[in-house]
GUVEXVO-466833 format. One record per residue: residue in one letter; x, y, z of N, C-alpha, C, CB in turn. Coordinates in steps of 0.1 Angstrom, whole numbers, padded with zeros to 4 digits, always signed. Glycine has a CB too. Layout:
residues N
AXYZXYZXYZXYZ
...
//
This chain:
residues 319
M+0044+0140-0641+0041+0126-0641+0028+0124-0650+0039+0122-0627
D+0019+0134-0651+0006+0132-0658+0009+0129-0673-0002+0145-0658
G+0020+0135-0678+0022+0133-0693+0033+0121-0695+0027+0145-0699
A+0038+0115-0685+0048+0105-0687+0041+0092-0693+0055+0102-0673
V+0049+0086-0702+0044+0074-0709+0053+0062-0705+0044+0076-0723
I+0047+0051-0702+0053+0039-0700+0052+0031-0713+0047+0030-0688
P+0063+0028-0720+0061+0023-0734+0054+0010-0735+0075+0021-0741
R+0058+0000-0726+0052-0013-0727+0050-0018-0713+0061-0023-0736
A+0038-0023-0710+0036-0028-0696+0028-0042-0697+0027-0017-0687
V+0031-0051-0688+0024-0062-0685+0015-0059-0672+0033-0075-0683
V+0002-0063-0673-0006-0062-0662-0012-0076-0659-0017-0052-0664
T-0007-0083-0649-0013-0096-0645-0026-0093-0637-0003-0104-0636
G-0036-0101-0640-0049-0098-0634-0055-0085-0640-0048-0095-0618
G-0051-0082-0653-0055-0070-0659-0069-0070-0663-0047-0066-0669
A-0077-0081-0663-0091-0081-0667-0100-0081-0655-0094-0093-0675
G-0094-0080-0643-0101-0079-0631-0106-0065-0627-0093-0084-0620
F-0111-0063-0615-0117-0050-0611-0107-0039-0611-0123-0051-0597
V-0096-0040-0603-0086-0030-0602-0078-0030-0615-0077-0032-0589
G-0074-0042-0619-0065-0043-0631-0070-0037-0643-0061-0057-0634
S-0084-0038-0646-0089-0033-0658-0089-0018-0658-0101-0039-0660
T-0092-0012-0646-0092+0002-0644-0077+0007-0647-0096+0006-0630
L-0067+0001-0643-0053+0005-0645-0051+0003-0660-0044-0004-0637
V-0055-0008-0666-0052-0010-0681-0058+0001-0689-0058-0023-0686
G-0071+0005-0685-0077+0016-0693-0069+0029-0692-0090+0018-0689
E-0064+0032-0681-0056+0043-0679-0042+0043-0687-0054+0045-0664
L-0037+0031-0687-0024+0030-0694-0026+0032-0709-0018+0016-0692
V-0037+0025-0715-0040+0026-0729-0042+0041-0732-0053+0018-0732
R-0049+0049-0723-0052+0063-0726-0039+0071-0727-0061+0069-0716
R-0028+0066-0719-0016+0073-0720-0007+0069-0730-0009+0071-0708
G-0011+0060-0739-0003+0055-0750+0006+0043-0748+0005+0067-0755
T+0004+0036-0737+0011+0025-0734+0006+0012-0741+0012+0023-0719
R+0015+0005-0747+0011-0009-0752+0010-0019-0740+0021-0014-0762
V+0000-0026-0739-0003-0034-0727-0006-0048-0731-0014-0028-0719
L+0001-0057-0723-0002-0071-0724-0009-0075-0710+0012-0080-0726
V-0022-0079-0711-0029-0084-0699-0027-0099-0699-0044-0080-0700
V-0023-0104-0687-0023-0118-0684-0033-0121-0673-0008-0122-0679
D-0043-0129-0677-0054-0131-0668-0061-0145-0672-0064-0120-0669
D-0063-0153-0662-0070-0166-0665-0085-0164-0667-0067-0177-0654
L-0090-0152-0664-0105-0149-0666-0114-0157-0657-0109-0152-0681
S-0107-0162-0645-0116-0169-0635-0125-0159-0628-0106-0177-0624
R-0120-0147-0626-0128-0137-0620-0129-0124-0630-0121-0133-0607
G-0119-0121-0637-0119-0110-0646-0127-0113-0659-0106-0105-0649
S-0128-0104-0668-0135-0106-0681-0131-0096-0691-0149-0104-0678
V-0133-0099-0703-0130-0090-0715-0139-0079-0714-0131-0098-0728
A-0151-0081-0709-0161-0070-0708-0155-0058-0699-0174-0075-0702
N-0148-0062-0689-0142-0052-0679-0133-0043-0688-0133-0059-0668
L-0124-0050-0696-0115-0042-0704-0121-0032-0713-0106-0051-0712
H-0132-0036-0719-0139-0027-0729-0146-0016-0721-0150-0035-0737
R-0151-0019-0709-0158-0009-0700-0148+0002-0697-0164-0015-0688
T-0136-0001-0694-0126+0009-0689-0118+0015-0699-0116+0002-0679
G-0120+0012-0713-0113+0017-0724-0100+0009-0727-0110+0030-0721
G-0098-0002-0721-0086-0010-0723-0088-0021-0732-0081-0017-0709
G-0098-0020-0741-0101-0032-0750-0091-0034-0761-0114-0029-0758
S-0082-0024-0764-0072-0026-0773-0060-0033-0768-0068-0014-0778
A-0059-0036-0755-0048-0043-0750-0047-0057-0754-0049-0042-0735
E-0035-0063-0756-0034-0077-0759-0037-0085-0747-0019-0081-0764
L-0043-0096-0749-0048-0105-0738-0041-0119-0739-0063-0107-0738
L-0035-0124-0729-0031-0138-0728-0038-0144-0717-0016-0139-0725
R-0047-0153-0721-0055-0160-0711-0046-0171-0705-0067-0166-0718
H-0042-0169-0693-0031-0177-0687-0031-0176-0672-0018-0173-0692
D-0029-0188-0665-0028-0190-0651-0013-0187-0647-0032-0204-0646
I-0011-0178-0639+0003-0174-0635+0010-0186-0627+0003-0161-0626
R+0003-0196-0624+0010-0208-0617+0017-0216-0627-0001-0216-0610
D+0014-0214-0640+0021-0221-0650+0033-0213-0655+0012-0225-0662
R+0045-0217-0651+0056-0208-0652+0062-0207-0666+0067-0212-0644
G+0063-0218-0674+0069-0217-0687+0063-0208-0697+0070-0231-0693
P+0050-0209-0700+0044-0199-0709+0044-0185-0705+0030-0203-0712
L+0044-0183-0691+0044-0170-0686+0058-0163-0689+0042-0169-0672
K+0068-0171-0687+0082-0166-0691+0084-0163-0705+0093-0176-0686
T+0078-0172-0714+0079-0170-0728+0072-0158-0732+0074-0182-0735
A+0060-0155-0726+0052-0143-0731+0059-0130-0727+0037-0144-0723
F+0065-0130-0715+0073-0119-0710+0085-0115-0719+0078-0121-0696
A+0092-0126-0723+0103-0125-0732+0099-0119-0745+0110-0138-0734
A+0088-0124-0750+0084-0120-0764+0079-0105-0764+0072-0129-0769
F+0072-0101-0753+0067-0088-0752+0076-0077-0747+0055-0088-0743
E+0086-0081-0739+0097-0072-0735+0091-0059-0728+0105-0067-0747
P+0084-0061-0716+0078-0050-0710+0088-0041-0703+0068-0054-0700
D+0085-0029-0701+0093-0019-0694+0089-0020-0679+0090-0004-0699
V+0076-0022-0676+0071-0023-0662+0061-0034-0662+0064-0010-0657
V+0061-0041-0651+0051-0052-0648+0043-0047-0636+0059-0067-0644
F+0029-0047-0638+0020-0044-0627+0014-0059-0623+0009-0033-0630
H+0018-0063-0610+0013-0076-0607+0000-0075-0597+0024-0083-0601
L-0011-0078-0604-0024-0077-0596-0031-0090-0595-0032-0066-0601
A-0027-0101-0603-0033-0113-0603-0032-0120-0588-0027-0123-0614
A-0043-0124-0583-0043-0129-0570-0056-0137-0566-0041-0119-0560
Q-0055-0145-0556-0067-0151-0550-0070-0140-0538-0065-0166-0545
I-0083-0135-0538-0085-0124-0528-0096-0126-0519-0088-0111-0536
D-0101-0138-0518-0112-0142-0509-0107-0147-0496-0121-0152-0516
V-0109-0139-0485-0104-0143-0472-0110-0156-0468-0107-0132-0462
R-0124-0158-0469-0130-0171-0465-0124-0182-0473-0145-0171-0467
F-0123-0181-0486-0117-0192-0493-0103-0196-0489-0116-0189-0508
S-0095-0185-0485-0081-0188-0481-0082-0197-0468-0073-0174-0479
M-0092-0194-0460-0092-0202-0447-0096-0217-0449-0103-0195-0437
S-0104-0219-0459-0108-0233-0462-0099-0240-0471-0122-0234-0466
E-0092-0232-0480-0083-0238-0490-0070-0231-0490-0090-0237-0504
P-0062-0231-0480-0050-0224-0479-0039-0228-0490-0044-0226-0466
F-0040-0241-0494-0031-0246-0504-0033-0239-0517-0032-0261-0506
Q-0046-0238-0521-0049-0231-0534-0046-0216-0533-0064-0234-0538
D-0049-0211-0522-0046-0196-0520-0031-0193-0521-0051-0192-0506
A-0023-0201-0515-0009-0200-0516-0004-0203-0530-0002-0208-0506
G-0010-0212-0537-0005-0215-0550-0006-0204-0559-0013-0226-0556
V-0017-0195-0558-0018-0184-0567-0009-0172-0561-0033-0180-0567
N-0011-0169-0548-0005-0157-0542+0010-0158-0540-0012-0153-0530
V+0015-0170-0538+0029-0172-0534+0036-0177-0547+0032-0182-0522
L+0032-0189-0552+0040-0196-0563+0037-0188-0575+0035-0211-0564
G+0025-0183-0578+0023-0174-0589+0031-0162-0589+0009-0171-0589
S+0032-0156-0578+0040-0143-0577+0054-0146-0579+0038-0137-0563
I+0060-0157-0574+0074-0161-0577+0076-0163-0592+0078-0174-0570
N+0066-0169-0599+0068-0170-0613+0068-0156-0621+0057-0178-0619
V+0059-0147-0616+0059-0133-0622+0072-0127-0620+0048-0124-0615
F+0077-0127-0607+0090-0121-0604+0101-0127-0612+0093-0121-0589
G+0101-0140-0614+0111-0147-0621+0111-0143-0635+0110-0161-0619
A+0099-0142-0641+0098-0139-0656+0102-0124-0657+0083-0141-0661
A+0099-0116-0649+0103-0102-0649+0118-0100-0648+0096-0094-0638
T+0124-0108-0639+0139-0108-0638+0146-0113-0651+0144-0117-0627
A+0141-0124-0657+0147-0129-0668+0145-0120-0680+0141-0142-0670
T+0135-0112-0680+0132-0102-0692+0139-0089-0690+0117-0100-0693
G+0144-0086-0678+0151-0074-0675+0142-0061-0674+0161-0073-0686
V+0130-0063-0669+0121-0052-0667+0127-0041-0658+0108-0056-0662
R+0122-0028-0661+0127-0017-0653+0122-0018-0638+0123-0004-0660
R+0109-0021-0637+0103-0021-0623+0091-0031-0624+0098-0007-0619
V+0089-0036-0612+0077-0044-0610+0068-0037-0598+0080-0060-0605
V+0056-0034-0600+0047-0029-0590+0038-0041-0584+0038-0016-0596
N+0041-0045-0573+0035-0056-0567+0022-0053-0559+0044-0063-0558
T+0012-0059-0559+0000-0056-0551-0001-0065-0539-0012-0058-0560
S-0003-0059-0528-0005-0066-0515-0017-0060-0508+0009-0066-0506
T-0019-0063-0495-0030-0060-0488-0026-0053-0475-0039-0072-0485
G-0031-0041-0472-0029-0034-0459-0040-0038-0450-0029-0019-0461
G-0050-0044-0453-0061-0048-0444-0059-0061-0438-0073-0048-0452
A-0049-0069-0443-0049-0083-0437-0035-0088-0433-0055-0093-0448
V-0024-0079-0434-0011-0083-0430-0006-0078-0417-0002-0078-0441
Y-0012-0068-0411-0008-0063-0399-0013-0071-0386-0011-0050-0398
S-0006-0069-0376-0010-0077-0363-0022-0071-0357+0002-0077-0353
V-0028-0079-0349-0040-0074-0341-0034-0065-0330-0048-0087-0334
G-0042-0054-0328-0038-0044-0318-0028-0034-0322-0033-0050-0307
V-0024-0033-0335-0014-0023-0339-0021-0009-0339-0009-0026-0354
R-0013+0001-0338-0019+0015-0339-0027+0017-0352-0007+0025-0339
V-0037+0025-0350-0046+0028-0361-0047+0043-0362-0061+0022-0359
P-0045+0049-0373-0042+0044-0386-0027+0037-0386-0042+0057-0397
T-0026+0026-0393-0015+0017-0392-0004+0021-0402-0019+0003-0394
P+0009+0023-0397+0020+0026-0407+0026+0014-0413+0031+0034-0399
E+0034+0015-0423+0040+0004-0429+0050-0003-0420+0047+0008-0442
T+0055+0004-0409+0065-0001-0400+0058-0009-0389+0072+0010-0395
A+0046-0010-0388+0039-0018-0378+0042-0032-0379+0024-0016-0378
P+0041-0040-0368+0043-0055-0369+0033-0062-0377+0043-0061-0354
T+0037-0072-0384+0029-0080-0393+0027-0094-0387+0034-0081-0407
A+0014-0098-0386+0010-0111-0380-0004-0114-0386+0011-0112-0364
P-0005-0119-0398-0019-0120-0404-0027-0130-0396-0018-0124-0420
E-0040-0126-0396-0050-0135-0390-0055-0145-0400-0062-0127-0384
S-0054-0142-0413-0060-0151-0424-0049-0158-0432-0069-0142-0433
A-0052-0168-0439-0042-0174-0448-0040-0165-0459-0047-0188-0453
Y-0050-0157-0464-0048-0147-0474-0037-0137-0471-0062-0140-0477
G-0039-0131-0459-0029-0122-0455-0015-0128-0454-0032-0116-0442
T-0014-0140-0449-0002-0148-0449+0004-0149-0462-0003-0161-0443
S-0003-0154-0472+0002-0155-0485+0007-0143-0491-0009-0161-0494
K-0001-0132-0490+0004-0119-0495+0016-0114-0489-0007-0108-0493
L+0018-0116-0476+0030-0112-0469+0042-0121-0473+0028-0113-0454
A+0039-0134-0476+0050-0142-0482+0054-0137-0495+0046-0156-0483
A+0044-0133-0503+0048-0128-0516+0057-0115-0515+0036-0125-0525
E+0054-0107-0506+0061-0095-0503+0076-0099-0500+0055-0087-0491
S+0078-0110-0492+0091-0113-0488+0099-0119-0500+0090-0124-0476
Y+0092-0126-0509+0098-0130-0521+0102-0119-0530+0089-0140-0529
A+0093-0109-0530+0097-0096-0538+0110-0090-0533+0087-0085-0538
E+0112-0089-0520+0123-0084-0514+0136-0093-0517+0121-0083-0500
W+0133-0107-0517+0144-0116-0520+0149-0113-0534+0141-0131-0518
F+0139-0113-0544+0143-0110-0558+0151-0097-0559+0130-0110-0567
R+0147-0087-0551+0154-0075-0552+0169-0077-0547+0146-0064-0544
R+0171-0083-0536+0184-0085-0531+0193-0094-0539+0183-0090-0516
A+0186-0106-0543+0194-0116-0550+0196-0114-0565+0188-0129-0548
E+0186-0108-0571+0185-0108-0586+0186-0093-0590+0171-0114-0591
G+0185-0084-0581+0185-0069-0586+0172-0065-0592+0197-0067-0598
L+0160-0072-0590+0148-0067-0595+0142-0056-0587+0138-0078-0596
D+0139-0045-0594+0134-0034-0587+0118-0036-0585+0137-0021-0596
V+0115-0039-0572+0100-0041-0569+0095-0032-0559+0098-0055-0565
L+0084-0025-0561+0077-0017-0551+0064-0024-0548+0076-0002-0557
T+0060-0025-0536+0048-0032-0532+0038-0021-0526+0050-0042-0522
L+0025-0023-0531+0015-0014-0526+0005-0022-0518+0008-0007-0538
R+0003-0018-0505-0006-0024-0496-0019-0017-0497-0001-0025-0482
Y-0029-0023-0503-0042-0016-0505-0051-0017-0492-0050-0022-0518
G-0059-0007-0491-0070-0008-0482-0082-0016-0489-0075+0006-0478
N-0094-0013-0486-0106-0020-0493-0110-0012-0505-0118-0021-0483
V-0105-0017-0516-0108-0010-0529-0123-0012-0533-0099-0016-0540
Y-0129-0001-0538-0143-0002-0542-0144+0007-0554-0153+0002-0531
G-0156+0006-0560-0159+0016-0572-0165+0008-0583-0146+0023-0576
P-0167+0016-0595-0173+0009-0607-0164-0003-0611-0173+0019-0619
G-0171-0013-0615-0164-0025-0619-0164-0036-0608-0149-0022-0622
Q-0166-0033-0595-0166-0042-0585-0178-0051-0586-0165-0035-0572
D-0176-0064-0585-0187-0073-0588-0196-0074-0576-0182-0087-0591
P-0208-0069-0577-0217-0068-0566-0223-0083-0563-0230-0058-0570
R-0220-0093-0571-0224-0106-0568-0213-0115-0562-0228-0113-0580
G-0201-0109-0560-0189-0116-0556-0189-0119-0542-0178-0109-0560
E-0179-0126-0538-0177-0129-0523-0169-0118-0516-0170-0142-0520
A-0161-0111-0524-0153-0100-0519-0159-0087-0523-0139-0101-0523
G-0158-0076-0516-0163-0063-0520-0175-0058-0514-0165-0063-0534
V-0174-0055-0501-0187-0052-0493-0194-0040-0499-0184-0048-0478
V-0187-0030-0504-0194-0018-0510-0203-0022-0521-0183-0008-0514
G-0198-0030-0531-0206-0035-0542-0218-0043-0538-0197-0043-0551
I-0216-0052-0528-0226-0061-0523-0237-0053-0516-0220-0072-0513
F-0233-0043-0507-0243-0035-0501-0251-0027-0510-0237-0027-0491
C-0244-0021-0520-0251-0013-0530-0261-0020-0538-0242-0007-0539
A-0258-0032-0542-0267-0041-0550-0279-0045-0542-0260-0052-0555
R-0277-0049-0530-0288-0054-0522-0298-0042-0519-0283-0060-0508
L-0293-0030-0515-0302-0019-0513-0309-0015-0526-0292-0007-0507
L-0302-0015-0537-0309-0012-0549-0319-0021-0553-0299-0011-0560
A-0319-0034-0549-0328-0044-0551-0339-0044-0541-0322-0057-0553
G-0339-0035-0531-0348-0034-0521-0346-0045-0510-0361-0036-0526
E-0333-0050-0508-0331-0060-0499-0322-0054-0487-0325-0072-0507
R-0323-0060-0476-0314-0055-0465-0300-0059-0466-0320-0060-0452
P-0290-0051-0464-0276-0055-0465-0273-0064-0453-0266-0043-0464
V-0265-0074-0455-0262-0084-0445-0248-0081-0439-0262-0099-0451
I-0248-0080-0426-0235-0076-0419-0230-0088-0411-0237-0063-0410
F-0218-0093-0413-0213-0104-0406-0206-0099-0392-0202-0111-0415
G-0211-0102-0381-0207-0097-0368-0215-0085-0364-0193-0093-0369
D-0210-0076-0356-0217-0066-0349-0218-0053-0358-0212-0063-0336
G-0210-0052-0369-0209-0040-0377-0200-0030-0372-0223-0034-0379
A-0193-0032-0360-0184-0022-0355-0170-0024-0361-0182-0024-0339
Q-0168-0035-0368-0154-0037-0375-0153-0026-0385-0154-0051-0382
T-0140-0021-0386-0138-0009-0395-0129-0013-0407-0131+0003-0387
R-0130-0005-0417-0122-0006-0430-0117+0007-0435-0129-0014-0440
D-0107+0007-0443-0103+0019-0450-0107+0017-0465-0087+0021-0449
F-0116+0025-0469-0122+0023-0482-0115+0032-0492-0137+0026-0482
V-0109+0028-0502-0103+0035-0513-0108+0033-0526-0089+0032-0513
H-0111+0044-0534-0118+0043-0547-0107+0036-0557-0123+0058-0552
V-0113+0029-0566-0105+0022-0576-0096+0031-0585-0114+0013-0584
R-0101+0043-0587-0093+0052-0596-0081+0057-0588-0102+0064-0601
D-0083+0058-0575-0071+0062-0566-0061+0051-0566-0076+0065-0553
A-0066+0039-0565-0056+0027-0566-0048+0026-0579-0065+0013-0564
A-0056+0028-0590-0049+0028-0603-0039+0039-0604-0059+0030-0613
A-0042+0051-0598-0033+0063-0599-0020+0059-0590-0041+0076-0592
A-0023+0052-0579-0011+0048-0571-0002+0038-0578-0016+0043-0557
N-0008+0030-0586+0001+0020-0594+0010+0028-0604-0008+0010-0602
L+0003+0038-0611+0011+0046-0621+0021+0054-0614+0002+0056-0629
A+0019+0060-0603+0029+0068-0596+0040+0059-0591+0023+0076-0584
A+0038+0048-0586+0048+0038-0582+0057+0034-0594+0041+0025-0576
A+0050+0032-0605+0058+0028-0617+0068+0039-0622+0049+0024-0629
L+0063+0052-0620+0070+0063-0626+0079+0070-0616+0061+0073-0632
A+0078+0067-0603+0087+0074-0593+0102+0072-0596+0084+0067-0579
P+0109+0082-0598+0123+0080-0602+0132+0074-0592+0129+0093-0606
A+0130+0078-0579+0140+0072-0569+0132+0071-0556+0152+0082-0567
P+0122+0061-0555+0114+0059-0543+0122+0056-0531+0104+0049-0546
R+0118+0062-0520+0126+0061-0507+0123+0047-0500+0123+0074-0497
H+0111+0042-0503+0106+0030-0496+0101+0020-0505+0095+0034-0487
R+0102+0007-0501+0098-0004-0510+0084-0008-0508+0107-0015-0508
V+0077-0004-0496+0064-0008-0493+0056+0005-0490+0063-0018-0482
N+0045+0006-0495+0036+0018-0493+0021+0014-0491+0036+0027-0506
N+0016+0019-0481+0001+0018-0479-0007+0027-0489-0003+0022-0464
I-0018+0021-0494-0026+0029-0504-0040+0028-0498-0026+0024-0519
G-0045+0039-0493-0059+0040-0488-0063+0054-0487-0060+0033-0474
S-0074+0056-0479-0079+0069-0477-0073+0076-0464-0094+0069-0477
G-0069+0067-0455-0064+0072-0441-0076+0075-0433-0055+0085-0443
R-0088+0070-0437-0100+0072-0428-0106+0059-0424-0111+0081-0434
E-0110+0058-0412-0116+0046-0406-0131+0046-0408-0113+0045-0393
T-0137+0037-0414-0152+0036-0414-0157+0023-0410-0158+0040-0429
S-0167+0023-0401-0173+0009-0396-0182+0005-0408-0181+0010-0382
V-0183-0009-0408-0192-0016-0417-0207-0011-0416-0190-0032-0415
R-0210-0009-0403-0224-0004-0400-0226+0011-0406-0227-0003-0384
D-0216+0019-0404-0217+0032-0410-0217+0032-0425-0205+0040-0405
L-0209+0023-0431-0209+0021-0445-0223+0019-0450-0200+0011-0449
A-0230+0009-0443-0244+0005-0448-0253+0017-0446-0249-0008-0440
D-0252+0025-0435-0260+0036-0434-0258+0047-0443-0259+0042-0420
R-0245+0049-0448-0242+0059-0457-0247+0056-0471-0228+0061-0457
I-0246+0043-0475-0252+0039-0487-0267+0041-0488-0248+0026-0490
A-0273+0037-0477-0288+0038-0476-0292+0053-0477-0293+0032-0463
A-0283+0062-0471-0286+0077-0472-0285+0082-0486-0277+0084-0463
V-0274+0078-0493-0273+0082-0506-0286+0078-0515-0261+0077-0512
L-0291+0066-0512-0302+0060-0519-0316+0066-0514-0302+0045-0518
G-0316+0072-0502-0328+0075-0496-0337+0063-0491-0337+0083-0505
S-0329+0052-0487-0335+0040-0483-0336+0040-0467-0327+0028-0489
D-0347+0034-0462-0348+0032-0448-0346+0018-0443-0361+0036-0444
L-0341+0009-0453-0338-0005-0449-0326-0007-0439-0335-0013-0462
A-0329-0013-0428-0318-0015-0418-0311-0027-0421-0323-0016-0405
P-0298-0028-0417-0290-0041-0420-0294-0053-0412-0275-0038-0416
E-0292-0064-0417-0295-0078-0411-0281-0082-0405-0302-0089-0421
F-0280-0086-0392-0268-0090-0386-0268-0105-0385-0266-0084-0373
V-0257-0111-0389-0255-0126-0388-0241-0129-0381-0256-0133-0403
A-0239-0141-0379-0226-0145-0372-0214-0140-0379-0225-0160-0369
G-0203-0136-0372-0190-0132-0378-0183-0143-0385-0180-0125-0367
R-0173-0139-0393-0165-0150-0401-0151-0150-0395-0164-0147-0416
P-0145-0163-0396-0132-0163-0391-0121-0157-0400-0128-0178-0389
G-0110-0152-0394-0100-0147-0402-0101-0132-0405-0099-0154-0415
E-0112-0125-0402-0115-0112-0405-0109-0102-0395-0130-0110-0406
V-0103-0091-0399-0097-0081-0390-0107-0072-0384-0086-0072-0399
R-0105-0069-0371-0115-0062-0364-0114-0047-0368-0113-0064-0349
R-0102-0041-0368-0101-0027-0372-0090-0026-0383-0097-0018-0360
S-0092-0018-0393-0083-0016-0404-0084-0002-0409-0085-0026-0415
C-0073+0005-0407-0072+0020-0414-0057+0022-0415-0080+0032-0404
L-0054+0027-0427-0039+0028-0431-0035+0042-0429-0036+0023-0445
D-0022+0043-0424-0014+0055-0424-0009+0057-0438-0003+0055-0413
V-0013+0067-0445-0009+0068-0460+0000+0079-0462-0021+0069-0468
R+0006+0085-0452+0014+0097-0453+0027+0093-0461+0019+0101-0439
R+0032+0082-0459+0044+0078-0467+0042+0078-0482+0050+0065-0462
A+0031+0072-0486+0028+0071-0500+0026+0085-0507+0017+0063-0503
R+0019+0093-0499+0016+0107-0504+0028+0115-0506+0006+0114-0494
A+0038+0113-0496+0051+0120-0497+0060+0115-0508+0058+0120-0484
D+0061+0101-0508+0071+0095-0517+0066+0095-0531+0074+0081-0512
L+0053+0092-0533+0047+0090-0547+0039+0102-0551+0038+0077-0547
G+0038+0112-0544+0031+0124-0548+0017+0121-0551+0037+0131-0560
L+0009+0114-0542-0004+0110-0546-0014+0122-0542-0008+0097-0538
A-0024+0124-0550-0034+0134-0547-0043+0130-0536-0043+0137-0559
A-0050+0139-0530-0060+0136-0519-0070+0125-0525-0069+0150-0514
P-0075+0115-0518-0084+0105-0522-0097+0110-0524-0084+0094-0513
L-0105+0103-0533-0119+0107-0535-0127+0105-0522-0125+0099-0546
P-0134+0115-0517-0143+0114-0505-0152+0102-0506-0151+0127-0502
L-0155+0095-0496-0162+0082-0496-0176+0084-0502-0163+0076-0483
D-0183+0095-0497-0198+0097-0502-0198+0099-0517-0205+0110-0494
E-0187+0107-0523-0187+0108-0537-0184+0094-0544-0178+0118-0541
G-0175+0087-0538-0172+0074-0544-0184+0064-0544-0161+0068-0536
L-0192+0065-0532-0204+0056-0532-0214+0060-0542-0210+0056-0517
A-0216+0073-0544-0226+0078-0554-0221+0073-0568-0227+0094-0554
D-0208+0073-0571-0202+0068-0583-0204+0054-0585-0188+0071-0583
T-0202+0046-0574-0205+0032-0575-0219+0028-0577-0200+0026-0562
L-0228+0035-0570-0242+0032-0572-0246+0035-0586-0251+0040-0562
G-0241+0046-0592-0245+0049-0606-0241+0039-0615-0239+0062-0610
W-0229+0033-0612-0225+0022-0622-0234+0010-0620-0210+0018-0619
I-0236+0005-0608-0244-0006-0605-0258-0005-0611-0245-0010-0591
R-0264+0007-0611-0277+0009-0617-0276+0006-0632-0281+0024-0615
T-0265+0008-0638-0264+0005-0653-0265-0010-0655-0252+0010-0659
L-0261-0018-0645-0262-0033-0647-0277-0037-0646-0253-0040-0638
R-0285-0029-0639-0299-0033-0637-0308-0029-0649-0304-0027-0624
//
């Protein structure tokens, strides 16, 4: 698989955090890439940082169907990686209409354009941290019941359902990856999403990290390079057994422990500040990743402490 080449690929959201990392890897492999991104969160600088600066860029909102379909038809991709999304849980709770507009209607447009163009496969991005029911077994397998607590999780689950409908009704080959909490170089430390980047930036600035709730809530943190590798593996898998795969570390880490581990890497004695919790957030999240490792042949994930050091090194360059 390491030497396999995807001739032409579209990456929606390709100027974003995870997308630009994937684009850089595709370019290094010799793939011709079209990035579709409205640059509301992503940036051209991200593409240059990851080595994906030679990719073609279409600045476009995936909610606008016509130009998207035209671009796909002209580019004729072999594979589509669909990463464009509204990812802020809090925004989804206050603005569910806009959240669904991007995550549901935008996804339908991407699947429709891919169907019309005859792509070989679509790799769809979803969330493992926000689609499963409260009280499910942890680590959580893909077969666990789904009942999202947030509008964000609801919209991503709806997009998964449409992916399956396109597969049955239109013959579109779609694989969905449910990510844990992705972190690493390129994560915006000033953003509303991405607790690792935010904690790193605050501690580097000599400020206490802010924890919403009691800090006992848990997450499955997966490095961005592992997420990119999972996308490539999903695109290249010759005969995948399953249509949905969890992508994570398989390890449960509390938010309080995360803050302590970042402080330890930095040698900081700053203790977290605790404030009121936020609606729609999951209490425990850790993914059972055995299916993806078996079906997609994924390597062992980067250990969290190594990934935190990597992320801190990158954020230091911003300062």
